C-alpha positions in Angstrom: 21.3 45.3 -12.5 25.0 44.8 -12.8 24.7 41.2 -14.1 22.2 41.7 -16.9 18.9 39.8 -17.5 20.2 36.2 -17.0 23.4 35.3 -15.3 24.3 31.6 -14.9 26.9 31.7 -12.2 30.1 29.6 -11.9 29.4 25.9 -12.3 25.7 26.5 -13.0 25.2 23.2 -14.7 22.3 21.8 -16.7 20.6 25.2 -17.5 18.0 25.5 -20.3 17.3 29.1 -21.3 14.6 28.9 -24.0 12.3 31.4 -25.8 12.8 34.5 -23.6 12.7 38.2 -24.6 15.7 39.9 -22.9 16.9 43.4 -22.9 18.8 45.9 -20.8 17.8 49.1 -22.5 17.8 51.2 -19.3 21.2 50.1 -18.0 23.4 53.1 -17.2 26.2 54.0 -19.7 27.8 56.6 -17.4 28.2 57.1 -13.7 29.7 55.1 -10.8 28.0 51.7 -11.4 28.2 51.0 -15.1 27.4 47.3 -15.7 29.6 44.9 -17.6 27.3 42.0 -18.6 25.3 40.4 -21.3 21.7 39.4 -22.2 22.8 35.9 -21.1 26.0 35.1 -19.3 26.7 31.4 -19.2 29.1 29.3 -17.2 28.5 25.6 -16.8 28.0 22.1 -18.3 25.1 21.0 -20.4 23.9 24.6 -21.1 21.3 25.1 -23.8 20.4 28.6 -25.0 17.7 28.4 -27.6 15.3 30.7 -29.3 15.9 33.8 -27.2 15.3 37.3 -28.4 18.1 39.4 -27.0 18.1 43.1 -27.8 18.9 46.6 -26.7 21.8 45.7 -24.4 23.9 48.5 -23.2 26.2 49.5 -20.3 30.0 49.7 -20.0 31.6 50.7 -23.3 32.3 47.6 -25.4 31.7 45.2 -22.5 28.0 44.3 -22.7 27.3 41.5 -25.1 24.3 39.5 -26.4 25.5 36.1 -25.1 28.8 35.8 -23.1 30.5 32.5 -22.4 32.9 33.0 -19.5 33.7 29.5 -18.2 34.5 26.0 -19.3 31.6 23.7 -19.8 29.6 22.6 -22.9 27.3 24.9 -24.6 24.7 24.5 -27.4 23.6 28.0 -28.5 21.2 28.2 -31.4 18.2 29.8 -32.9 18.6 33.1 -31.0 17.9 36.6 -32.5 20.4 39.1 -31.2 20.4 42.7 -32.2 20.9 46.3 -31.1 23.9 45.4 -28.9 25.0 49.0 -28.2 28.1 48.2 -26.2 29.7 44.9 -27.3 29.7 41.7 -29.3 26.7 39.6 -30.4 28.2 36.3 -29.2 31.4 36.0 -27.1 33.7 33.5 -25.5 36.2 35.1 -23.1 37.8 33.3 -20.1 40.4 34.9 -17.9 40.5 32.5 -14.9 38.5 34.6 -12.5 35.3 32.7 -12.9 36.3 29.2 -11.9 38.1 28.1 -15.1 41.0 29.0 -17.3 39.8 27.7 -20.7 36.6 27.3 -22.6 35.9 24.1 -24.6 32.9 22.6 -26.4 30.9 25.7 -27.6 28.5 25.5 -30.5 27.0 28.7 -32.1 24.5 27.7 -34.8 21.5 29.1 -36.5 21.6 32.5 -34.8 20.7 35.8 -36.4 23.0 38.6 -35.1 22.8 42.2 -36.4 23.4 45.8 -35.4 26.2 45.2 -32.9 28.8 47.8 -31.9 31.7 45.3 -31.9 32.1 41.8 -33.5 29.2 39.5 -34.6 31.0 36.6 -32.9 34.1 37.0 -30.8 36.2 33.9 -29.9 38.7 35.4 -27.5 41.1 34.6 -24.7 41.4 31.0 -23.7 38.9 29.5 -26.1 40.6 26.2 -26.6 39.0 23.3 -28.5 35.7 22.0 -29.9 34.5 25.4 -31.0 31.9 25.2 -33.8 30.2 28.0 -35.6 27.8 27.2 -38.4 24.6 28.4 -40.1 24.6 31.9 -38.5 23.7 35.1 -40.2 25.7 38.1 -39.1 25.2 41.6 -40.5 25.6 45.3 -39.6 28.6 44.6 -37.2 31.0 47.5 -36.5 33.9 45.1 -36.6 34.5 41.5 -37.9 31.8 39.0 -38.5 33.9 36.5 -36.6 37.0 37.4 -34.6 39.5 34.8 -33.4 41.8 36.0 -30.6 42.9 32.9 -28.7 46.5 31.6 -29.0 45.5 28.1 -27.7 42.5 27.5 -30.1 42.8 24.3 -32.1 40.5 22.6 -34.5 37.8 25.3 -34.7 35.1 24.6 -37.3 33.5 27.6 -39.0 31.2 26.8 -41.9 28.0 27.8 -43.7 27.7 31.2 -42.2 26.6 34.4 -43.9 28.4 37.7 -43.2 27.1 40.9 -44.7 27.9 44.5 -44.1 30.6 43.8 -41.4 33.5 46.0 -40.5 31.3 49.0 -40.9 33.4 51.1 -38.6 36.2 51.0 -41.2 34.0 52.4 -44.0 
């Protein structure tokens, strides 16, 4: 469908998404109803996304991601294996005000394995604001940056102990 395998709607607080195998390998990439989604879309407080296998995600060009944070809350995202994201980022934060909030705070990406993505391994984009922590992730075979920062209000981000290998492959 249009929303992808798991879609935590606006203010979907206290979700635990643990140990699932998620894909969207048959989502249309052309035609009138091309999805813009993720393996998991999250929007809410006390959200834990642990140990999921997210793979073969496709849809609208560069707008279908492994895990997509699209609202303010607090998120603990770890121990996921994300790969073969054909049309987007492995992990993404992007908030534009249309989903109940205008900023994203308190997001932790840790101990994730992300590879073979058509965009960035991790994309910290519009309106990511504070308490963003990225540690102990392994990112490889990304078409663009291992970590991309594109938020003009982001302060105090902590990025440490990550491994990036064979990133920016589109530039080779």
